[in-house]
PASEBA-1860 file (N, C-alpha, C; in nm, 3 decimals):
! residues 172
1> MSEDRQLT> 20.388/19.851/-12.066/20.522/19.840/-12.009/20.579/19.980/-11.997 ~ 20.632/20.014/-11.881/20.686/20.149/-11.862/20.813/20.166/-11.946 ~ 20.850/20.290/-11.970/20.963/20.320/-12.056/21.093/20.258/-12.005 ~ 21.113/20.254/-11.874/21.236/20.200/-11.818/21.233/20.047/-11.805 ~ 21.122/19.983/-11.844/21.109/19.837/-11.834/21.088/19.774/-11.972 ~ 21.145/19.833/-12.075/21.131/19.784/-12.212/21.224/19.665/-12.234 ~ 21.190/19.585/-12.333/21.279/19.475/-12.371/21.406/19.535/-12.430 ~ 21.519/19.500/-12.374/21.645/19.563/-12.413/21.714/19.492/-12.529
9> HINEKGYA> 21.673/19.372/-12.563/21.738/19.297/-12.670/21.667/19.313/-12.804 ~ 21.586/19.416/-12.815/21.515/19.446/-12.940/21.551/19.588/-12.981 ~ 21.594/19.607/-13.107/21.628/19.742/-13.152/21.504/19.817/-13.200 ~ 21.524/19.941/-13.244/21.411/20.026/-13.284/21.333/19.970/-13.403 ~ 21.393/19.880/-13.480/21.324/19.819/-13.595/21.259/19.685/-13.558 ~ 21.275/19.644/-13.431/21.216/19.519/-13.387/21.304/19.397/-13.405 ~ 21.431/19.418/-13.440/21.525/19.308/-13.457/21.602/19.281/-13.328 ~ 21.648/19.159/-13.317/21.728/19.123/-13.200/21.862/19.196/-13.205
17> RMVSVTDK> 21.913/19.232/-13.086/22.043/19.295/-13.075/22.107/19.255/-12.943 ~ 22.238/19.267/-12.940/22.312/19.250/-12.815/22.324/19.389/-12.754 ~ 22.277/19.404/-12.633/22.275/19.533/-12.566/22.416/19.585/-12.547 ~ 22.438/19.712/-12.573/22.568/19.774/-12.551/22.586/19.805/-12.403 ~ 22.697/19.760/-12.349/22.731/19.793/-12.210/22.855/19.882/-12.205 ~ 22.888/19.940/-12.317/23.010/20.020/-12.332/23.024/20.127/-12.226 ~ 22.917/20.200/-12.200/22.924/20.314/-12.109/22.893/20.279/-11.964 ~ 22.867/20.153/-11.935/22.834/20.114/-11.798/22.962/20.099/-11.715
25> ANTQRVAV> 22.951/20.127/-11.588/23.065/20.113/-11.497/23.081/19.967/-11.452 ~ 23.203/19.928/-11.426/23.229/19.797/-11.367/23.185/19.800/-11.221 ~ 23.102/19.703/-11.183/23.060/19.689/-11.044/23.061/19.541/-11.008 ~ 23.060/19.514/-10.878/23.052/19.375/-10.833/22.911/19.325/-10.857 ~ 22.899/19.207/-10.915/22.770/19.145/-10.945/22.769/19.004/-10.888 ~ 22.656/18.968/-10.829/22.637/18.834/-10.774/22.497/18.789/-10.808 ~ 22.480/18.664/-10.848/22.347/18.608/-10.870/22.342/18.468/-10.809 ~ 22.226/18.437/-10.751/22.200/18.305/-10.694/22.078/18.248/-10.766
33> AGGFIRMQ> 22.092/18.127/-10.819/21.981/18.059/-10.885/21.962/17.922/-10.823 ~ 21.844/17.869/-10.835/21.815/17.738/-10.779/21.731/17.654/-10.873 ~ 21.731/17.526/-10.846/21.649/17.432/-10.922/21.639/17.302/-10.846 ~ 21.556/17.213/-10.896/21.532/17.086/-10.827/21.518/16.977/-10.930 ~ 21.577/16.862/-10.904/21.556/16.744/-10.987/21.492/16.637/-10.901 ~ 21.369/16.604/-10.936/21.292/16.504/-10.863/21.331/16.366/-10.916 ~ 21.353/16.271/-10.823/21.390/16.135/-10.864/21.339/16.034/-10.764 ~ 21.343/15.910/-10.804/21.295/15.800/-10.721/21.386/15.781/-10.599
41> PETLDAIG> 21.327/15.736/-10.487/21.409/15.713/-10.367/21.525/15.616/-10.392 ~ 21.503/15.516/-10.476/21.609/15.419/-10.506/21.728/15.486/-10.575 ~ 21.699/15.584/-10.659/21.805/15.657/-10.728/21.886/15.738/-10.627 ~ 21.816/15.807/-10.538/21.884/15.884/-10.435/21.969/15.795/-10.346 ~ 21.918/15.676/-10.313/21.995/15.581/-10.232/22.123/15.539/-10.304 ~ 22.111/15.509/-10.434/22.229/15.467/-10.511/22.332/15.579/-10.518 ~ 22.286/15.703/-10.534/22.378/15.817/-10.534/22.447/15.828/-10.399 ~ 22.369/15.820/-10.291/22.423/15.832/-10.155/22.523/15.723/-10.121
49> RGEMKKGD> 22.501/15.604/-10.175/22.593/15.491/-10.150/22.711/15.489/-10.247 ~ 22.712/15.581/-10.345/22.820/15.584/-10.443/22.817/15.468/-10.538 ~ 22.698/15.418/-10.569/22.684/15.298/-10.652/22.645/15.326/-10.797 ~ 22.656/15.450/-10.841/22.621/15.480/-10.980/22.738/15.439/-11.070 ~ 22.707/15.368/-11.177/22.811/15.315/-11.266/22.894/15.425/-11.331 ~ 22.836/15.544/-11.348/22.909/15.653/-11.414/22.999/15.729/-11.317 ~ 22.997/15.694/-11.189/23.089/15.756/-11.095/23.023/15.851/-10.997 ~ 23.100/15.949/-10.953/23.058/16.048/-10.853/22.960/16.146/-10.916
57> VIGVAQVA> 22.833/16.116/-10.904/22.728/16.192/-10.970/22.730/16.339/-10.929 ~ 22.737/16.367/-10.801/22.735/16.505/-10.752/22.863/16.577/-10.794 ~ 22.977/16.512/-10.783/23.103/16.575/-10.822/23.106/16.613/-10.970 ~ 23.056/16.524/-11.055/23.053/16.554/-11.198/22.954/16.667/-11.226 ~ 22.838/16.666/-11.160/22.739/16.772/-11.179/22.795/16.907/-11.132 ~ 22.876/16.906/-11.028/22.940/17.028/-10.977/23.029/17.089/-11.086 ~ 23.114/17.007/-11.143/23.205/17.055/-11.247/23.125/17.098/-11.371 ~ 23.024/17.022/-11.408/22.941/17.056/-11.525/22.872/17.191/-11.504
65> GIMGAKRT> 22.822/17.217/-11.384/22.758/17.344/-11.355/22.855/17.461/-11.370 ~ 22.976/17.443/-11.322/23.079/17.547/-11.336/23.109/17.570/-11.485 ~ 23.125/17.462/-11.558/23.152/17.474/-11.702/23.035/17.541/-11.774 ~ 22.912/17.507/-11.736/22.795/17.569/-11.797/22.792/17.718/-11.775 ~ 22.822/17.761/-11.652/22.825/17.905/-11.623/22.928/17.974/-11.711 ~ 23.045/17.913/-11.726/23.153/17.973/-11.804/23.121/17.981/-11.952 ~ 23.032/17.895/-12.001/23.001/17.888/-12.145/22.865/17.947/-12.181 ~ 22.805/18.022/-12.091/22.670/18.075/-12.113/22.659/18.153/-12.243
73> SDVIPMCH> 22.753/18.239/-12.271/22.743/18.320/-12.393/22.756/18.238/-12.520 ~ 22.806/18.115/-12.512/22.813/18.027/-12.628/22.677/17.965/-12.660 ~ 22.586/17.965/-12.561/22.457/17.897/-12.577/22.342/17.997/-12.587 ~ 22.346/18.104/-12.510/22.240/18.205/-12.508/22.285/18.320/-12.598 ~ 22.219/18.340/-12.712/22.272/18.429/-12.815/22.303/18.573/-12.773 ~ 22.225/18.634/-12.688/22.246/18.776/-12.658/22.326/18.800/-12.530 ~ 22.379/18.696/-12.469/22.461/18.712/-12.348/22.602/18.754/-12.385 ~ 22.656/18.846/-12.306/22.794/18.890/-12.324/22.888/18.785/-12.265
81> PLMLTGVD> 23.002/18.760/-12.327/23.104/18.676/-12.263/23.157/18.750/-12.139 ~ 23.160/18.683/-12.027/23.200/18.747/-11.902/23.320/18.679/-11.841 ~ 23.399/18.758/-11.769/23.508/18.703/-11.689/23.451/18.678/-11.549 ~ 23.414/18.554/-11.524/23.356/18.520/-11.394/23.467/18.515/-11.290 ~ 23.436/18.566/-11.172/23.534/18.564/-11.063/23.503/18.456/-10.960 ~ 23.388/18.392/-10.973/23.354/18.283/-10.882/23.227/18.212/-10.926 ~ 23.229/18.080/-10.916/23.111/17.997/-10.940/23.111/17.888/-10.834 ~ 23.001/17.875/-10.761/22.991/17.771/-10.659/22.853/17.707/-10.668
89> LDFEIQSD> 22.848/17.577/-10.656/22.721/17.505/-10.656/22.710/17.424/-10.528 ~ 22.591/17.425/-10.472/22.560/17.342/-10.356/22.449/17.246/-10.394 ~ 22.457/17.124/-10.344/22.358/17.020/-10.371/22.305/16.971/-10.237 ~ 22.174/16.968/-10.222/22.112/16.917/-10.100/22.022/16.800/-10.137 ~ 22.064/16.681/-10.094/21.983/16.563/-10.120/21.865/16.563/-10.025 ~ 21.745/16.556/-10.082/21.622/16.552/-10.005/21.554/16.418/-10.027 ~ 21.441/16.395/-9.965/21.374/16.266/-9.974/21.320/16.236/-10.113 ~ 21.294/16.339/-10.192/21.234/16.318/-10.324/21.317/16.374/-10.439
97> GIEIIATV> 21.440/16.417/-10.411/21.523/16.469/-10.517/21.641/16.548/-10.465 ~ 21.700/16.627/-10.552/21.820/16.705/-10.517/21.795/16.851/-10.550 ~ 21.813/16.937/-10.450/21.806/17.082/-10.467/21.944/17.129/-10.511 ~ 21.947/17.216/-10.611/22.072/17.270/-10.665/22.068/17.422/-10.648 ~ 22.173/17.477/-10.589/22.186/17.622/-10.572/22.321/17.663/-10.632 ~ 22.317/17.761/-10.723/22.441/17.812/-10.784/22.458/17.959/-10.748 ~ 22.579/17.996/-10.712/22.615/18.135/-10.685/22.727/18.173/-10.782 ~ 22.703/18.280/-10.859/22.801/18.323/-10.959/22.836/18.469/-10.933
105> KTTGKTGV> 22.965/18.501/-10.949/23.015/18.636/-10.920/23.102/18.688/-11.034 ~ 23.101/18.819/-11.049/23.191/18.887/-11.141/23.204/19.032/-11.098 ~ 23.305/19.096/-11.150/23.313/19.242/-11.147/23.310/19.283/-11.293 ~ 23.202/19.351/-11.331/23.188/19.384/-11.472/23.076/19.480/-11.499 ~ 23.039/19.489/-11.627/22.940/19.585/-11.674/22.801/19.525/-11.689 ~ 22.788/19.396/-11.670/22.658/19.331/-11.682/22.648/19.218/-11.581 ~ 22.526/19.180/-11.548/22.502/19.085/-11.441/22.528/18.941/-11.479 ~ 22.516/18.853/-11.380/22.547/18.711/-11.397/22.425/18.623/-11.370
113> EMEALMAV> 22.305/18.679/-11.385/22.185/18.598/-11.363/22.179/18.479/-11.458 ~ 22.208/18.504/-11.586/22.202/18.396/-11.685/22.307/18.289/-11.656 ~ 22.422/18.331/-11.610/22.527/18.234/-11.577/22.486/18.147/-11.459 ~ 22.421/18.205/-11.359/22.373/18.127/-11.244/22.264/18.029/-11.289 ~ 22.172/18.076/-11.372/22.066/17.988/-11.423/22.124/17.877/-11.510 ~ 22.225/17.909/-11.590/22.290/17.809/-11.675/22.364/17.706/-11.589 ~ 22.426/17.751/-11.481/22.496/17.657/-11.392/22.398/17.555/-11.335 ~ 22.283/17.602/-11.288/22.181/17.511/-11.231/22.129/17.417/-11.340
121> STAALTLY> 22.099/17.472/-11.456/22.045/17.391/-11.566/22.143/17.282/-11.607 ~ 22.269/17.319/-11.624/22.370/17.223/-11.667/22.392/17.116/-11.561 ~ 22.395/17.155/-11.435/22.410/17.057/-11.326/22.292/16.961/-11.323 ~ 22.170/17.014/-11.337/22.051/16.928/-11.335/22.051/16.832/-11.453 ~ 22.085/16.881/-11.572/22.090/16.793/-11.689/22.198/16.686/-11.674 ~ 22.309/16.721/-11.609/22.415/16.623/-11.585/22.369/16.516/-11.488 ~ 22.298/16.557/-11.382/22.242/16.458/-11.289/22.147/16.364/-11.364 ~ 22.063/16.421/-11.449/21.971/16.340/-11.528/22.049/16.241/-11.614
129> DMCKAIDK> 22.150/16.290/-11.686/22.229/16.205/-11.774/22.296/16.091/-11.697 ~ 22.349/16.121/-11.581/22.423/16.020/-11.506/22.332/15.917/-11.439 ~ 22.204/15.952/-11.420/22.112/15.862/-11.349/22.005/15.801/-11.439 ~ 21.997/15.840/-11.564/21.887/15.798/-11.651/21.880/15.648/-11.673 ~ 21.991/15.577/-11.658/21.990/15.433/-11.678/21.903/15.362/-11.574 ~ 21.891/15.420/-11.454/21.810/15.355/-11.351/21.682/15.431/-11.318 ~ 21.666/15.554/-11.371/21.547/15.633/-11.337/21.509/15.724/-11.453 ~ 21.417/15.677/-11.534/21.371/15.757/-11.648/21.256/15.851/-11.610
137> KMVIERIE> 21.212/15.846/-11.486/21.101/15.930/-11.440/21.148/16.062/-11.377 ~ 21.276/16.092/-11.381/21.325/16.215/-11.321/21.261/16.336/-11.387 ~ 21.239/16.442/-11.308/21.181/16.566/-11.358/21.265/16.682/-11.306 ~ 21.308/16.769/-11.397/21.381/16.890/-11.359/21.278/17.000/-11.340 ~ 21.283/17.068/-11.224/21.179/17.165/-11.187/21.240/17.294/-11.133 ~ 21.159/17.400/-11.136/21.183/17.525/-11.063/21.320/17.587/-11.086 ~ 21.369/17.591/-11.205/21.494/17.663/-11.227/21.459/17.811/-11.227 ~ 21.517/17.887/-11.130/21.474/18.025/-11.111/21.583/18.108/-11.045
145> LLAKRGGK> 21.574/18.239/-11.069/21.661/18.333/-11.001/21.611/18.351/-10.859 ~ 21.699/18.333/-10.763/21.663/18.348/-10.622/21.705/18.483/-10.566 ~ 21.818/18.534/-10.612/21.866/18.663/-10.562/21.972/18.716/-10.656 ~ 21.987/18.848/-10.657/22.095/18.912/-10.733/22.135/19.040/-10.663 ~ 22.259/19.078/-10.685/22.310/19.203/-10.629/22.393/19.274/-10.734 ~ 22.376/19.406/-10.739/22.457/19.488/-10.827/22.386/19.528/-10.954 ~ 22.439/19.630/-11.014/22.387/19.675/-11.142/22.281/19.781/-11.133 ~ 22.244/19.833/-11.249/22.149/19.943/-11.262/22.012/19.908/-11.203
153> SGDYTKEG> 21.967/19.784/-11.221/21.834/19.747/-11.173/21.831/19.718/-11.023 ~ 21.946/19.719/-10.958/21.950/19.703/-10.812/21.944/19.558/-10.766 ~ 21.924/19.545/-10.637/21.922/19.412/-10.575/21.783/19.351/-10.586 ~ 21.780/19.216/-10.580/21.654/19.142/-10.588/21.667/19.016/-10.504 ~ 21.564/18.985/-10.428/21.553/18.857/-10.360/21.411/18.806/-10.383 ~ 21.399/18.685/-10.431/21.268/18.626/-10.458/21.188/18.621/-10.328 ~ 21.063/18.660/-10.337/20.975/18.655/-10.220/20.969/18.512/-10.167 ~ 20.991/18.498/-10.038/20.987/18.366/-9.975/21.121/18.294/-9.974
161> YRGETAGQ> 21.218/18.343/-10.050/21.350/18.279/-10.050/21.419/18.309/-9.919 ~ 21.457/18.205/-9.847/21.516/18.222/-9.715/21.661/18.175/-9.707 ~ 21.715/18.136/-9.818/21.854/18.091/-9.819/21.949/18.209/-9.818 ~ 22.071/18.181/-9.854/22.170/18.288/-9.862/22.124/18.387/-9.967 ~ 22.137/18.513/-9.937/22.107/18.613/-10.040/22.233/18.641/-10.118 ~ 22.216/18.703/-10.232/22.333/18.735/-10.313/22.429/18.823/-10.234 ~ 22.378/18.903/-10.144/22.464/18.991/-10.064/22.535/18.919/-9.951 ~ 22.494/18.796/-9.922/22.554/18.722/-9.812/22.607/18.587/-9.854
169> SKGD> 22.631/18.569/-9.984/22.675/18.439/-10.031/22.817/18.410/-9.982 ~ 22.851/18.281/-9.981/22.982/18.239/-9.933/23.094/18.305/-10.012 ~ 23.197/18.342/-9.945/23.315/18.396/-10.008/23.311/18.545/-10.033 ~ 23.203/18.612/-9.992/23.197/18.758/-10.010/23.295/18.827/-9.920
END
């Protein structure tokens, strides 16, 4: 591993640490993450018809994803608490499941990749929770960083990702 690509959450004695961002400049940061929850066609039909007993499945997952992004530092030990300036989730119902895309923004000293990944994870788990009574075969897949903008490490777009990039996300 090159010197500039070392694990940053490990101190010189090999113990876990929270990285200091004290001397870093505030910059605009954006991260886009995605994931997929595979489910039975009957489950998707029930969601589309609004027939789930627990209510508006997508609406609840939307709010849960936003809450998950806001609470990332409470769950992931080395994440800094951040003042998020925007969280948006999009859901695309497909023939075999639901694609989830989260875009998270801040102006700060550290990035929002973990917050975007947490938003997708929380939304997917909420979809699972709300649909598990009729579909126990659901599978949560491909939770991944799709794009990011800002910070010392620069911009990133996953190879093959053709959706909105972090630099072109809604509301920029």
